[in-house]
C-alpha positions, 0 to 999 in steps of 0.5 A: 732170224727168220725161218728162211735163214735157218732153211739150210739146217735140215740139209745134209753134206750136199747142201754144205758143198753147195754153200761153199761151191765145193771149196774147202779151207780158208779163202781169207788172206789172214788166217781165221780162228774161232775167236777172231772177231768179225764186223760187217761194213754194211748190210747185205747187198741185194741178191747175195747168197742167203748164208752170207747175208745171214752172216752180215746181219749177225755181224752188226756188232763184233762177233766171233767166228765161233758164235757165227757158226753156232748161230747159223748151225754151220761148221767152222770150215764152211763159215771160214770159206764164206767169211773169206769171200766176204773179206775179199769183197771187203764187206767185213773186217776182222780182228784177232783177239790174241795179241801177237807173241813177243820175241822169244829171245827177249823173253829168254833174256828177261827170264835170265835176268830175273833168275840172276836177281 
């Protein structure tokens, strides 16, 4: 990454406020966590916010939200807002690395069955 991509590192909380437009929390419909994988659908369009453009350049291959935050030196909360915008614009896709939890009733039945053996 170029020095321009890291220009916001030296700024304080005011810069983070500007980056997110004062928003907090996730703008994404799907909840994001630190291990959610993100991949860009395309490169950054001309005139895009530098932080979002940097995210798109990082996401040429699947990368976790935690890695994006670490590479950019931005807090998870800021990255999740930016990713929410990118998801809304369909510039990235996400995939959870954690499989959905199975039905607890089924798990209890299996345990009871195993206990009877």
